[in-house]
Structure formats: structure tokens, C-alpha cells
Backbone as JSON Lines, residues from 0, in Angstrom:
{"i":0,"aa":"M","n":[1.89,45.46,-17.16],"ca":[0.68,44.7,-17.43],"c":[-0.26,45.55,-18.27]}
{"i":1,"aa":"S","n":[-0.63,45.08,-19.42],"ca":[-1.55,45.82,-20.27],"c":[-2.97,45.29,-20.06]}
{"i":2,"aa":"R","n":[-3.88,46.19,-20.15],"ca":[-5.28,45.82,-19.98],"c":[-5.97,45.82,-21.33]}
{"i":3,"aa":"R","n":[-6.86,44.88,-21.5],"ca":[-7.64,44.82,-22.72],"c":[-8.83,45.77,-22.58]}
{"i":4,"aa":"P","n":[-9.19,46.44,-23.66],"ca":[-10.36,47.31,-23.58],"c":[-11.63,46.47,-23.39]}
{"i":5,"aa":"V","n":[-12.57,47.03,-22.68],"ca":[-13.85,46.36,-22.47],"c":[-14.7,46.59,-23.71]}
{"i":6,"aa":"V","n":[-15.22,45.53,-24.26],"ca":[-16.07,45.63,-25.45],"c":[-17.48,45.25,-25.05]}
{"i":7,"aa":"F","n":[-18.4,46.17,-25.28],"ca":[-19.79,45.91,-24.97],"c":[-20.51,45.49,-26.24]}
{"i":8,"aa":"R","n":[-21.27,44.41,-26.14],"ca":[-22.06,43.95,-27.26],"c":[-23.5,44.39,-27.05]}
{"i":9,"aa":"D","n":[-24.25,44.39,-28.11],"ca":[-25.67,44.71,-28.0],"c":[-26.34,43.61,-27.19]}
{"i":10,"aa":"P","n":[-27.14,44.01,-26.19],"ca":[-27.83,43.0,-25.39],"c":[-28.94,42.33,-26.2]}
{"i":11,"aa":"L","n":[-29.31,41.16,-25.79],"ca":[-30.41,40.45,-26.42],"c":[-31.71,41.2,-26.19]}
{"i":12,"aa":"P","n":[-32.63,41.17,-27.15],"ca":[-33.9,41.9,-27.0],"c":[-34.65,41.54,-25.72]}
{"i":13,"aa":"D","n":[-34.64,40.27,-25.33],"ca":[-35.35,39.88,-24.11],"c":[-34.74,40.53,-22.87]}
{"i":14,"aa":"V","n":[-33.43,40.68,-22.87],"ca":[-32.74,41.3,-21.75],"c":[-33.1,42.79,-21.68]}
{"i":15,"aa":"V","n":[-33.12,43.44,-22.83],"ca":[-33.47,44.86,-22.87],"c":[-34.91,45.06,-22.38]}
{"i":16,"aa":"T","n":[-35.8,44.21,-22.8],"ca":[-37.2,44.3,-22.36],"c":[-37.3,44.11,-20.85]}
{"i":17,"aa":"W","n":[-36.59,43.13,-20.34],"ca":[-36.62,42.86,-18.89],"c":[-36.05,44.05,-18.12]}
{"i":18,"aa":"R","n":[-34.92,44.6,-18.59],"ca":[-34.32,45.75,-17.91],"c":[-35.28,46.95,-17.92]}
{"i":19,"aa":"A","n":[-35.93,47.19,-19.06],"ca":[-36.87,48.31,-19.17],"c":[-38.05,48.12,-18.21]}
{"i":20,"aa":"Q","n":[-38.56,46.9,-18.12],"ca":[-39.67,46.63,-17.2],"c":[-39.26,46.88,-15.75]}
{"i":21,"aa":"R","n":[-38.07,46.45,-15.37],"ca":[-37.58,46.67,-14.01],"c":[-37.49,48.17,-13.7]}
{"i":22,"aa":"L","n":[-36.97,48.93,-14.66],"ca":[-36.83,50.36,-14.46],"c":[-38.19,51.05,-14.39]}
{"i":23,"aa":"R","n":[-39.13,50.63,-15.22],"ca":[-40.49,51.21,-15.18],"c":[-41.14,50.95,-13.83]}
{"i":24,"aa":"R","n":[-40.99,49.72,-13.32],"ca":[-41.57,49.4,-12.0],"c":[-40.93,50.23,-10.89]}
{"i":25,"aa":"A","n":[-39.69,50.66,-11.1],"ca":[-38.99,51.45,-10.1],"c":[-39.34,52.94,-10.19]}
{"i":26,"aa":"G","n":[-40.07,53.33,-11.24],"ca":[-40.5,54.72,-11.33],"c":[-39.9,55.53,-12.47]}
{"i":27,"aa":"F","n":[-39.09,54.9,-13.3],"ca":[-38.54,55.6,-14.46],"c":[-39.62,55.77,-15.51]}
{"i":28,"aa":"D","n":[-39.6,56.9,-16.22],"ca":[-40.59,57.08,-17.29],"c":[-40.24,56.16,-18.46]}
{"i":29,"aa":"R","n":[-41.18,56.02,-19.38],"ca":[-41.02,55.07,-20.47],"c":[-39.78,55.38,-21.32]}
{"i":30,"aa":"E","n":[-39.6,56.61,-21.71],"ca":[-38.48,56.96,-22.58],"c":[-37.14,56.69,-21.89]}
{"i":31,"aa":"S","n":[-37.0,57.11,-20.65],"ca":[-35.75,56.89,-19.91],"c":[-35.48,55.42,-19.67]}
{"i":32,"aa":"S","n":[-36.53,54.68,-19.33],"ca":[-36.33,53.26,-19.04],"c":[-35.91,52.5,-20.29]}
{"i":33,"aa":"E","n":[-36.49,52.82,-21.43],"ca":[-36.12,52.12,-22.66],"c":[-34.69,52.47,-23.09]}
{"i":34,"aa":"A","n":[-34.32,53.74,-22.98],"ca":[-32.97,54.14,-23.36],"c":[-31.93,53.53,-22.42]}
{"i":35,"aa":"A","n":[-32.2,53.58,-21.12],"ca":[-31.26,53.03,-20.14],"c":[-31.15,51.51,-20.26]}
{"i":36,"aa":"A","n":[-32.26,50.86,-20.56],"ca":[-32.26,49.4,-20.68],"c":[-31.38,48.93,-21.84]}
{"i":37,"aa":"A","n":[-31.33,49.71,-22.9],"ca":[-30.56,49.33,-24.08],"c":[-29.08,49.68,-23.95]}
{"i":38,"aa":"D","n":[-28.73,50.5,-22.96],"ca":[-27.33,50.94,-22.8],"c":[-26.62,50.02,-21.81]}
{"i":39,"aa":"T","n":[-25.8,49.12,-22.33],"ca":[-25.13,48.14,-21.46],"c":[-24.06,48.77,-20.57]}
{"i":40,"aa":"R","n":[-23.73,50.03,-20.78],"ca":[-22.76,50.7,-19.91],"c":[-23.38,51.07,-18.56]}
{"i":41,"aa":"L","n":[-24.69,51.09,-18.49],"ca":[-25.39,51.51,-17.28],"c":[-25.67,50.31,-16.38]}
{"i":42,"aa":"D","n":[-25.37,50.47,-15.12],"ca":[-25.56,49.4,-14.15],"c":[-27.0,49.44,-13.63]}
{"i":43,"aa":"L","n":[-27.79,48.49,-14.09],"ca":[-29.2,48.43,-13.71],"c":[-29.37,48.35,-12.2]}
{"i":44,"aa":"H","n":[-28.6,47.5,-11.57],"ca":[-28.75,47.3,-10.14],"c":[-28.37,48.55,-9.35]}
{"i":45,"aa":"A","n":[-27.39,49.29,-9.8],"ca":[-27.01,50.53,-9.14],"c":[-28.14,51.55,-9.24]}
{"i":46,"aa":"M","n":[-28.76,51.64,-10.42],"ca":[-29.88,52.58,-10.58],"c":[-31.04,52.19,-9.68]}
{"i":47,"aa":"L","n":[-31.37,50.91,-9.64],"ca":[-32.48,50.47,-8.81],"c":[-32.19,50.7,-7.33]}
{"i":48,"aa":"E","n":[-30.96,50.46,-6.91],"ca":[-30.61,50.67,-5.51],"c":[-30.7,52.14,-5.14]}
{"i":49,"aa":"L","n":[-30.25,53.02,-6.01],"ca":[-30.35,54.45,-5.74],"c":[-31.81,54.88,-5.56]}
{"i":50,"aa":"V","n":[-32.66,54.4,-6.46],"ca":[-34.09,54.75,-6.38],"c":[-34.71,54.18,-5.1]}
{"i":51,"aa":"E","n":[-34.34,52.96,-4.73],"ca":[-34.86,52.36,-3.5],"c":[-34.46,53.17,-2.27]}
{"i":52,"aa":"R","n":[-33.33,53.85,-2.35],"ca":[-32.86,54.67,-1.23],"c":[-33.42,56.09,-1.27]}
{"i":53,"aa":"G","n":[-34.3,56.36,-2.23],"ca":[-34.98,57.65,-2.27],"c":[-34.49,58.62,-3.34]}
{"i":54,"aa":"C","n":[-33.56,58.2,-4.15],"ca":[-33.03,59.05,-5.21],"c":[-34.06,59.12,-6.35]}
{"i":55,"aa":"P","n":[-34.34,60.32,-6.86],"ca":[-35.25,60.41,-8.01],"c":[-34.66,59.65,-9.22]}
{"i":56,"aa":"P","n":[-35.49,58.99,-9.99],"ca":[-35.0,58.21,-11.13],"c":[-34.1,59.01,-12.09]}
{"i":57,"aa":"E","n":[-34.47,60.26,-12.38],"ca":[-33.67,61.06,-13.31],"c":[-32.25,61.28,-12.77]}
{"i":58,"aa":"L","n":[-32.15,61.51,-11.47],"ca":[-30.85,61.71,-10.86],"c":[-30.06,60.4,-10.8]}
{"i":59,"aa":"A","n":[-30.72,59.3,-10.53],"ca":[-30.05,57.99,-10.51],"c":[-29.43,57.71,-11.88]}
{"i":60,"aa":"L","n":[-30.15,58.03,-12.93],"ca":[-29.64,57.82,-14.28],"c":[-28.41,58.68,-14.53]}
{"i":61,"aa":"R","n":[-28.43,59.92,-14.08],"ca":[-27.27,60.8,-14.25],"c":[-26.09,60.32,-13.44]}
{"i":62,"aa":"I","n":[-26.32,59.78,-12.25],"ca":[-25.23,59.32,-11.4],"c":[-24.5,58.15,-12.03]}
{"i":63,"aa":"V","n":[-25.23,57.21,-12.6],"ca":[-24.57,56.01,-13.16],"c":[-24.12,56.19,-14.6]}
{"i":64,"aa":"A","n":[-24.47,57.31,-15.22],"ca":[-24.09,57.54,-16.61],"c":[-22.56,57.61,-16.73]}
{"i":65,"aa":"P","n":[-22.02,56.98,-17.75],"ca":[-20.56,57.01,-17.95],"c":[-20.1,58.41,-18.32]}
{"i":66,"aa":"L","n":[-18.89,58.73,-17.92],"ca":[-18.32,60.01,-18.29],"c":[-17.91,59.94,-19.75]}
{"i":67,"aa":"E","n":[-18.27,60.93,-20.5],"ca":[-17.95,60.93,-21.94],"c":[-16.59,61.56,-22.16]}
């Protein structure tokens, strides 16, 4: 069974704005929230859940970051 590669498209501007606002409300700084909001590889809900459980925003971002 072969798997198709996952292709990420650029998110719509309204979606990026919404994601950035959610991250800012959760405590992410402006630069990090804007960069993370535009990166569709990052799971917004995972980052928010980590922060809700007491994880610092910077560490939450590192945890969900894809391995290069």
C-alpha cells in the first residue's frame, strides 16, 4: 500500500488571522503567534492545550514543531 504525500496549501488570510488571535489570547508573543498561525504544519489545538496545562508558549511551540 503506497501512501500519498501530504500537501499543505497556504491557509486563507482570515484563518491565519483567527489562529494568530487565538495564540495571542493564550499568551504567545506577537511574532511567535503570527509565524505559528501561518504555518499549517503546526497543530493550533495542541499548542493551546499545552499552554492551558501550564506549558510556557515558547516550549509549546517547540513541542509541536515538525522535525526537519
